[in-house]
Backbone bond lengths (Angstrom), bond angles and torsions (degrees), N, CA, C in turn:
res aa  C-N    CA-C-N  psi(-1)  N-CA   C-N-CA  omega(-1)  CA-C   N-CA-C  phi
1 M - - - 1.468 - - 1.491 106.94 -
2 S 1.320 117.66 129.86 1.469 120.55 179.25 1.483 108.88 -98.12
3 E 1.336 115.98 160.18 1.470 121.12 177.14 1.502 109.69 -124.61
4 T 1.312 117.14 143.75 1.485 121.90 173.33 1.506 107.04 -129.94
5 A 1.331 115.57 152.23 1.466 121.58 -179.89 1.506 107.63 -100.53
6 T 1.342 118.03 129.73 1.439 125.25 178.73 1.499 108.31 -138.57
7 N 1.341 117.61 123.74 1.444 123.32 178.87 1.498 113.14 52.41
8 D 1.331 118.20 44.51 1.433 125.40 177.36 1.527 113.57 62.04
9 R 1.294 118.32 26.04 1.491 120.58 172.18 1.514 107.29 -137.51
10 D 1.289 115.93 155.80 1.478 120.45 -176.58 1.531 108.43 -92.98
11 V 1.307 114.51 132.19 1.463 122.44 -179.86 1.524 106.93 -118.55
12 Q 1.281 119.40 128.34 1.475 122.16 176.65 1.485 108.91 -86.21
13 V 1.340 115.84 136.38 1.476 122.09 178.24 1.509 106.05 -122.22
14 C 1.305 116.31 134.40 1.449 122.69 175.91 1.496 110.67 -72.68
15 D 1.334 116.99 135.93 1.433 122.46 175.46 1.526 108.44 -87.13
16 L 1.337 118.46 144.36 1.465 122.14 176.07 1.526 108.49 -79.71
17 A 1.309 116.84 150.97 1.455 120.67 177.31 1.547 107.35 -72.61
18 P 1.275 116.30 150.20 1.507 119.43 177.93 1.536 110.97 -63.33
19 D 1.293 116.14 151.84 1.480 121.29 -177.37 1.493 112.44 -59.51
20 D 1.331 117.80 -27.36 1.489 120.35 -176.96 1.511 112.33 -90.17
21 A 1.335 118.98 3.15 1.475 121.56 -177.55 1.498 109.71 -67.44
22 P 1.376 117.63 147.10 1.438 119.34 179.76 1.539 109.21 -70.53
23 A 1.289 116.20 142.45 1.463 122.06 178.72 1.505 108.40 -89.87
24 G 1.343 116.46 111.26 1.454 121.14 -175.23 1.501 112.35 -84.38
25 L 1.357 120.77 -11.70 1.460 120.63 -178.33 1.463 112.66 -109.44
26 L 1.320 120.08 15.73 1.460 121.68 177.12 1.506 109.97 -73.98
27 P 1.355 116.75 138.84 1.470 117.51 178.10 1.516 111.97 -69.81
28 D 1.274 115.07 151.04 1.491 122.22 178.11 1.574 107.16 -87.01
29 P 1.303 119.79 110.47 1.468 120.84 179.15 1.544 115.20 -58.55
30 A 1.326 115.45 -21.63 1.474 120.06 -179.56 1.548 113.88 -74.52
31 L 1.326 115.10 -16.20 1.452 119.28 -178.77 1.518 111.59 -73.33
32 T 1.316 119.58 130.24 1.438 123.34 179.70 1.517 109.33 -130.42
33 G 1.352 115.90 170.87 1.413 119.87 178.49 1.520 112.01 104.26
34 P 1.367 117.13 -177.24 1.429 121.01 -178.38 1.578 111.13 -65.69
35 R 1.291 115.62 145.22 1.446 120.83 -178.60 1.520 112.36 -94.15
36 A 1.316 117.53 145.44 1.449 124.20 177.83 1.505 108.42 -71.14
37 D 1.359 117.55 152.25 1.439 124.14 174.17 1.506 109.26 -89.69
38 C 1.340 116.39 145.93 1.482 123.75 174.75 1.525 109.79 -60.51
39 V 1.287 118.33 133.60 1.479 121.60 178.80 1.523 112.79 -71.81
40 L 1.350 117.51 -17.03 1.448 119.43 -177.87 1.508 112.98 -97.97
41 C 1.373 117.10 -44.17 1.428 119.84 -174.52 1.519 115.98 -116.05
42 G 1.337 115.99 -14.57 1.473 120.20 176.35 1.514 113.70 88.27
43 E 1.348 118.69 -1.90 1.471 122.51 178.10 1.547 107.73 -72.05
44 P 1.335 116.91 156.48 1.431 119.51 177.91 1.529 110.06 -68.89
45 T 1.325 114.45 145.71 1.486 118.52 -179.64 1.550 107.67 -104.96
46 E 1.318 115.53 -177.62 1.494 120.25 178.85 1.514 109.70 -93.18
47 L 1.349 118.45 6.43 1.442 122.21 -177.85 1.478 111.11 -105.25
48 P 1.351 118.25 151.20 1.495 121.38 178.53 1.530 109.37 -67.43
49 A 1.321 114.56 158.20 1.472 121.68 -177.85 1.523 110.93 -64.75
50 D 1.356 118.48 -25.50 1.461 118.09 179.76 1.531 113.42 -90.69
51 H 1.307 118.95 11.43 1.446 124.82 178.45 1.495 110.02 -64.63
52 P 1.350 122.57 127.59 1.482 123.69 177.76 1.487 112.16 -70.76
53 G 1.311 117.25 151.35 1.453 123.92 175.80 1.496 114.28 89.93
54 S 1.343 117.76 -178.34 1.453 120.96 178.09 1.468 111.45 -80.11
55 T 1.300 118.96 127.48 1.412 124.85 -179.32 1.503 112.63 -99.75
56 L 1.323 118.11 136.12 1.447 124.35 179.40 1.487 109.18 -123.23
57 C 1.366 115.86 145.74 1.448 119.37 172.59 1.501 109.41 -74.16
58 P 1.330 117.35 166.86 1.493 118.45 -178.89 1.526 114.93 -57.14
59 V 1.352 116.54 -36.04 1.467 120.32 -178.58 1.543 109.37 -68.99
60 C 1.346 118.75 -45.73 1.434 120.56 -179.97 1.537 112.82 -69.40
61 T 1.343 114.45 -31.53 1.472 120.63 176.65 1.558 107.89 -62.60
62 W 1.318 115.59 -45.18 1.492 119.23 -178.86 1.530 110.11 -67.93
63 Q 1.333 116.49 -41.24 1.500 117.48 179.51 1.508 113.13 -65.31
64 Q 1.352 115.87 -38.43 1.490 119.02 176.57 1.479 109.22 -64.14
65 A 1.346 120.53 -42.22 1.427 122.44 -179.90 1.488 112.05 -62.75
66 Q 1.328 115.57 -38.15 1.483 118.90 177.13 1.516 113.62 -66.45
67 R 1.335 115.62 -33.50 1.500 121.40 -179.90 1.503 109.38 -66.36
68 I 1.330 118.93 -39.14 1.430 121.61 -171.70 1.546 113.07 -102.62
69 A 1.347 118.56 -7.46 1.446 119.71 -172.15 1.544 112.17 -59.00
70 C 1.284 120.08 -53.17 1.444 121.33 -175.93 1.514 111.36 -124.26
71 S 1.346 116.97 28.12 1.450 116.88 177.71 1.519 108.28 -70.97
72 G 1.271 116.44 140.75 1.435 117.65 -175.79 1.491 109.69 -153.76
């Protein structure tokens, strides 16, 4: 995380991942079968229905990441 000074106070700025970083949220094209519904909006996700844990659609995943990315 990098820091920059603005108006005599420190502001934290999130660094972007490098372009060659592995993408952890890419769907697996080998997965088949019915898709799970998003637990927040009910839209279909890219995960199978038998996937463990709470499933989020790509939009809700992005929104959740934005909410927690630089919260401090």
